[in-house]
N, C-alpha and C positions, 0 to 999 in steps of 0.2 A: 812360665805357663798362665793362663788365665786365671786360674784360680775355678772353674765350672769345674764340680763332680760331674753334673749325671745330663747328658742328653737322652732324648726316645729317639731311635735309629733303626727304621726296620726298610723292606725293598717298596719300592713305590707300588702305589693299588694294584696295579695291570697281574702285578706278582703276588696277590694274596694283602702286602701290605697296608696298614690302617692310614687314613687321609691325618693322625693328628699324628703321625712320628715324620720325620727324617727321612730322605732315602741318600746313598752316597753319590746316588747323580744328583741331586740336588746341591748337596753338600761343596761337590766339585767347583758346580755353576759360581754358587755362590762364595764360594772362596775365591774365586777369579775378579766378581763384579765386586768384593770389599777391598781387595789385592787394590785396584785400579781406584777406583774412591779413595782413599787412604793416601797411598802415591801421589794421588791431586790434590788430594787437601794440602800435603805433603809442599807441593809444588807453587801452587798459592800463598802461601805463608809463605815462600821463599820470595817471592816476586813480587807480594804486597798489592796483592789484587783483594778486593773487596767481594766477595762470593755472597748472595743472599740465599741461596736455597739450590741443591743439585737433589738430582732423581734420577734413581739408572732404573735400567731391567735389561736380566741376561738372559738368554735361551741355549741353549747348548744344544746343536747337532748331533743328535747316534744315529751312525749307520751300521748297517752289517759290510762287512769286508770281508776279504779272504783271510783273515787277522781273528777275525768274528766282530763282535758286536764293539766300534768305537767312535769315542767324540771326534767329531771329523769336521767341527767349531763349533765358538763359541761367540756369541756377538753381545756384547757389551753396546746399551742406547743411552746417552745420559743429554739428560736437558738442566741446563746450568741457568741461571738466573746474574743477571752481573750487576752491583753495584754502580757501574761507571763503563757503559757502550764504549767507551776509549778503549778499555783496555778487552777489547774481544779478542786482537791479535795476540796478546801474554796470553786468555785462554785457550786459543790455537795451540802455543808452542807447549803451555801446560800439560793437554791433552796428550802430546807427542812424547814431552817425559814420561809422562801416568804409563803409557804404553810402553816403552821403552826400557824403565827401572822396575815393575811389578812383578817380583820376582816370582808370586806364583806365577801367571800367564806366562813371561818367561821360561816356566821349569814344566810343561806341556808337551805333549806332542804336534796336538792339532794346531790349527790356526785361530790367534783370537781376534779379534774384528773389533778397535773399540772405536766410537763416534759421539761427539759430542756438537750440541744444537743448544746455541744461544735461544 
C-alpha cells in the first residue's frame, strides 16, 4: 500500500458534493489514466526511448443503460514529446503495449480507448 492515510471523498457536485473532494467516478477514470501512463513509462525505459514530456487527459462516458448508470467508455488522450523523432515508431509500439498490459483498464467492462500523439 502507498502509505497515504486519508483522502477526501464525496459525491459529485450534481449530487450535493463539494468541489473540494474527489468522487468515485473521478477516481475510477484517474486510476485508468495513471495506470496506462505508468505502463507506458515502463516500456519507455525498456525500449530506451527519451521522453521529454507526457501529458494526458482522460474522460469517462456515463450513460443510462438497461442495467442502470454505467461507464460505457473511457478515453485517454496523451501528448508525448520525444527527444529523437526517429523513435516515433517505438512510441506507437509502446502505446500499444501500455494499452495491452494496463491492469486497471483490462479489468473494467467498458472499452478504454488510448490515443497517443507526438
